[in-house]
N, C-alpha and C positions, 0 to 999 in steps of 0.2 A: 647630234645625229650619228656621227661616226662612233661615239661611245655606245649608243644603243645598238648600232649595227654589229659591232664587235661582240657585245654581250649576247646578242641574238645568235651569232655564229657559234660562240663558245657553248651556249646552252644547247644548241642543236646538236653539236658534236658530242656533248656529254649525254644527251638523250639518246642519240644513235648508239653510243658505246653501250649504254645499259640495255637498250633494246636488243642488241646483239647478244649480250650476256644472258638475257632471259629467254632468248629464242634459239640462237645457234650455239653459243658457247655454253649456256646454261649455268645459272648460279647453283653451286653444288648443294644439294639437299638429300638427306637419306630417305629414299623411298623403298628400301629393301623390305621384303616381307619374309626374310629368312627366319627360320626357327632354329633355336639353339639347344634343344633338348639333348641331354647327354654331354654337352660341352661345359668346360670349366674356364672361368675367366678370373684374372686378378686385375683390380683397378686400384692404383695408388691414389691417395688423397680423395677417397670416395665418400667422405663424410659431409661434403658440401659442394656447391657449385657444379661445374661441368662433370667432375668425377661422380658425384652422387646421381646426377641426371643420367649419365652413361650407364652406371650400375643398375639403375631402375629399369631402363630400357632393355638391358641384357636379361634381367630377371624376368621381365614380361615376356620375353621371347623363349623362356624355358631354360636359360643357362643357370649353372651353379656359379655364384659370384662370391669371390673373396674380397671383402673390403679391407684394404691394407692401409691403415691409418695410424698416426702417431698417438693421438688422443683417444684413450679407451672409451671414455664416457661419450664423446661425440660420435665415435665410430659405432658404438653399440646403439646409440639413439638413432643414427641413420639406418642401421640394420633393422631395428624395430619398425621404423617408419616405412621402409621398403616392404617388409613382411606384411604390414598392415594394408598397404596399397595393393599388393599383388596376390596375397594369400599364399605365397611361396615359402617353403621352409629351406630353400636352397640358397640362403644368404648367410654368409659366415664372416665374422670379424676376426682378423688376425693383426696383432700389433706390429707396426713397422715404423721405425724412426730412420728416415733416410739420412739424417744428420749423424748417424752412428753406423760405421761399417760393421761393427760387432752386431748391432741390431739387424742389419740387412742379412748377415750370415745366419743369425739365429732364425729369422723369418724364413729364409730359404730352406734351412734344415727342417723346420717344423712343417712347412708346406710339403716338402718331398716325402716326409714320413707319413703324412695324413691324407694326401691327395694323390690319386693314381694317374691323373692326366692334367695337362694344361694346354688349352686351345688358343687362349687370348691373353696376352700380357699387355696391359694398357698403362704405360708410364705417364701418368697424368699430373701428379703432385708437382707443385712449384711455388716459389715464394720470392719476395723482394724485401729482404731485411738485412741489417748489419750483423756482424759477429762472426764467430768461428764455430765449426762443428766440433764434435767430441774428439775428432782425430786431428784437429788443427787446421783444417781447410777453411777457406772462405765459405760462409754459409750458403751463398747463392750458388757457387760452383759445386760445393759438396752435396747439396740437396738436388738442385735442378739437373745436374749431370752425373756426378760421380756415384751417388747412391743408386741411381737408376742403371748406370753402367754395370755396377757390380751385381745388382739384382738380376739383370738380363743374362749376364754371363753365367751366373750360378744356376739359372733355370733353363738354359739353352738345351741341355740334353733331354729334359722332360718335354720341352716344346717339340723337339725333333721326334721323340718317341710317340707323340700324340698327333703328328702331322696328318693332313695339312693344318698348320697353325700360323698365328700372326703375332708380331710385336708392333704396337702402335705407340709412338712417342709424341706427346703433345708439346710442340715447339711454340713459336709465335712469329708473326711477321717481323718482329723486332730483331730477328737474326740478321736482317739486312744491314743493321747498324753495328753488328758485332764483329770483333776480331779476336784472335787467340794469341796472346803474348806468351809464348812458351818460356821466355826468360823470366817473366814475372811469376809464372806458374811454378817454375823450378825453385826460385829463391823465396817466394812468399806464399806458395801453395794457394794462390788466389789469381783471379783473372784480371784484376786491376787493383790499384791502391787508392786510398782516400775513403772518407766516410760521409761526404755530403750527398745530397740527393742526386746530383748529376752523376757522381761516380756509381751510385747504386743503380741508376737507370742503365749506365754503360755496362756494368757487370751483369745485369739481367739480360741485356742484348747479347753479350758475349756467351752467356750460358745457353741461350737459345740457339746460337750458332753451333755450340757444342752438340746440342740435341740433333741438329740437322747433319752435322759431320759424322756423328756416331751412327745415325741411320744409314748414311751413305756407305760407310765402311762395313757396317754389319751386313748390308745387302750383298756386298762382294763376298764376305766370308760364308754367307748362307747359300751361295749358288750351288745347285746340285742337291739341296735338301728340300724338305717339304715345308720349310719355314720361310715366310716372307715378312718384310718390315716396311713401315711407313712413318713419315713425320708429317705433322699437320699444324696448321694455324686454325684455331677453333672459332675466331671471331670473339665477340663479347657476349656474355650472358647477363650482364648487369650494366647499369649506366655509370658514367664518370662520377656523378654526384654520390652514388652509393659507395663506389670504390674509395672516394675521398673521405667520406664519413667513416667508413670502416677503418681506414688508416689512422685518422685522427683519434678515433675511439681506442685503438690499440695503444696509442701514445698517452692515453689517460685523460683526454679532453672531454668535457661535457659538450655533447653535440646535439643541436636542434635540427631535426629534419623538417624543413619548411616546404611542405608539399600540398598540392591540391587534392590528390586522391588519398583518402584516409586508409583504405584497405591496402593499397600498394605500400604506403609508408609504414604501416604496422607490420606488414610482411618483411620489409627491409629491416626494421628495428629488431624483429625476432631473429633474423639471420645474423645481424651484426652482434647482437647479444650472445648468440650461440657461439660465434667465432671468437669473440673477445672476452666474454664473461663480464662485460661492462654493464652497469645499470644506469649509466649516465648518458643514455641515448633517448631523446625525447621527441615526440611528434607535436608539431603545431601546424594547424591548417593555414595555408597561404595560397591564394589564387591571384597570380600576378596579372590576370586579365581584368581584375576589378580593383580600382583605386580605393574603393571603400574597404575591400577586404584587406588590402595592404595596410591601411590605417588600423584596422582591427587587429591584425597580426602584431603590428608594432606596439600597440597599446597593451596587448596581452603579454608580449615579451618584456616590455619595460616594467610592467607590474610584477612579473614573476621571476625575472632573472636580474641579478645584481651587477653583472658585468658582461662585456662582449669584447673578445679579443680578435676574432676572425669573422669577417662577413664574406662569404663566398657566393657570389652571384653566378650560379651555375646553370639554372634552368634556361631552356631555350626551345623553340619549336619552329617548324616550317608548316604553316597551315593557312587556310583561306578563311575569310570572314572578318568579323568585328568583335571587339571587346565589349564588355558591359557598358563602357563609357563611350562607345562609338568610334574608337580608334581602330586602325588596321591591326589585326591580331599579332602580326610579327613585330610591328613597331610598339604596340602596347605591352606585350609580354617581354620581348627580348631587350627592350630598352626602357620604356617608360615605367613599368612596374618596378624594375630594379633601381631606376633613378630615384623614385619616391621612397622606396625601402631604405636605400642608403642615406638619403637626406634625413629621414626621420630617426635613424639610428646613429648618426654621426656623433652626437653628444655623448652617448653611452660608450662608443668606441674611444673617444678622447679621454673619458674618465678612467678607462682601464689602463692606459699607458702602453704605448707601443703596439696599438691595434693595427690591423691590416685589412684592406678591402681588395679582394681578388675577383675580377670580373672576366668570365669566359667570353672571349670574342671568337674570331676565326680568321684564317688566312683570307677568307672571302671578303674581309673588310677592304682589301686593296682594289676590289672591283666595285666598291660602293660609291654612292653619290647621294647627296641630300638636296632635294629640291624644296627649299623652305617655303616658296610660294605655294606649291602644290600641297605641302604639309599643312599650311594654314587653312587652305580651302577644304581639302579632303580628309584631313586628320590621318593621313596614311603616307607611307614611304613608297608606295607603288601598288597599282592594282592591275587587274587584267586576268583573262582566262588562260593565257598562254604560258607555257613552262618558263620561257625566258623572262617574262614579266614577274613570274612567281619567284624565280631565282634572284632577280634583281632586287626585289623587296627584302629578301633575306640578307643579301650582301649589304644593302643600305642599313639594315638594323645592326649588322656587325660593325659597320663603320661608326655608327652611333656609340657602340660599346667602347671603341677605341678613343673616340673624341671625348666621351664622358670621363674616361680614366685620365686622359691628358689634362682636361680642365680641373678635375677633382684634385689632382696632384698640386696644381697651382694654388688652389684654395686651401689646401692642407699644409702648405709651406709654413714652417715655424711651429707646427703642432707635432705631436708624437705619433700621428697616424700616417701610414703610407698606403699607396695603392698601386696595383699592377693589373695589366690586361694580359690574357693568356690565350694562345692557340694550343689546344691540347694534342694536336695531331688529328687525323681523321679517324674517328672511333666509331665502331658499329654500335649505335645506340638507337633509341626510339624517337630520334629527332623528327622523322616524317610520319609519325603515327597518326596525325590528324588530317592527312591529305587524301585525296582520291587516288584510285589505282593509277590513272593516267599521270597524275602529278608525281606519284612515287617513281614512275618510269623515268621521269626527268631528274628528280632529286637524288635518288639513292646511288647513282653512279659516283657522286662526290665521295661517298663513303666507300664504295667498291674499289675506287682507284688505289686507296692506301688506308686500309682500316686496321686499327690497333685494338687490342683487348682493353677493357676499361682500366685494369690495374696499371697498364703502361700509360694509357691516356691521362690518368690522374696525376702522373708524376710531376708534370710542369706546374699544375695547380698547387701540389704539395710543396714544391720547391719555393714558390712565391709565398706560401703560407709560413714556411718553417725555416728557410735558409737565413742564417745570420749574415749580416754585412751587406745586404742588398738595399738597405734603407736609402742610400744616396741615389738609387735608381728608381725611386718612386715616380710613377707615371709612365714607366717603360712597358714595352710589349715583350713578352717572353714566349719562346717556343723551344721544344727539346731541352728545357731547363736552362736556356741561355737567353740573354737579352738580344733582341734583334731590332735593327732599324726598320721603321715603317715608312711608307710613301708619304709625300708631303701632305696629301689630303687627310691623313690620319693624325697629323700634328699641326693642323691649321688653327692658329690661335683664334682667328676671327670666327671661323665656323664653330669651333668648340665653345666659345663664349655665347654665340647665337643659339646653338643647340641647348645650352644650359638655360638660357633665359626663356626660350620657347617651352622647354620641359617644365620649368617652374610654373609658368602660366597654365599649361595644360593640366598639371597636377594640382592646381589651386594653391600653390605655395606662395605665389605672388600675383597680385592683381595688376591690371593694366595701368 
């Protein structure tokens, strides 16, 4: 009773928080009807993602837009696509490699010689990769901060001459985890040392702090001019699953996108192929709300694919209703579908040698509870029309993910397959796409409290997929690329075994 009361209070507070955001505070959305005829804008990294979307909107408003991109082919393809969509001839590609200070100077010189004004400079490009720039700086520091810093300084006079004008720096909420070690910067020309995924995530956060500090100082130096500047966190424009698939494709993996919606999956494949040049990205239809479909997917996979090294159980939802098999949708998709999928593919994982199973859970698992008696009767982890009941069912499904990983690790002991559960951080995704407007008013504050872009959100998943030496931590829970202890309920051996037995029966893997 006390558990339910506390859950209800927490849900009510979260619902109230979001209600205030959408009424009094207002979730920021661009509703400007401003026209930009006669204005000129530069958008770095404009061949894909947020940059391309921004450039398209500016062109639709009448602006002349310079797509400043490193890759000529992709930049010109983006330019042609925008021209086709808008009918505008005011879209120009200019090559800019932010990893080369020489290229930045060359771009600035070309721009100043060919363009008479500059009204908007949008420093959008960013990356999370290892390596050094042409000038010997750490790649993340060199591109995410230093290249944009030099570009802005070189173009400031033209911005002032065209005023009122603006500089917009795309940062990230990850700046909150950042620090600037000036000693390391002086000695190593880098924001941090190390090459593993944890250090990459740290350096990305440090570079985003640089973006915010740069904007802060720039504003002071621009006082009394007609130029203003802003830094922003854009939220996410793609999901964690796509960001993870993109990263794996970049590393040369063959990636199977197991998705329900064919159209969205094929769009994602086209985008990943464009960004990576990989032809090893494949779509296979998978509907986790249908146990029959899960079986069909695995049969198709086992017939067509000779090996499996990574199984990433990423899909999840917050929705009402029932699966094809009569289970509560959150229990059926978030746990049971992934449970069956994993069990059916375990032999192929073991054949590959050193395979890993990574299951996305959530910090919400700590508020979860499994009522096995109710599950047996109702085939659901929680029902009801109220938001707190809805949230409770989600938390319960996330506890299932954690207990599943805990028990799976025990069953895999002595094999060459390991498993991990992951809290990716709170990421702005389509998690609540299937719920009603009122239920969204309750669910979305969870994301609004601390949302990351999908690239950052995918880092802990990638850490558990790729990091060497974590095999002894099989069965562990990771967040921020580090192992973290879980509450007793998420490592309860009795509950984990019981959930496994119940799940096997519900999936038809074991009879009474």
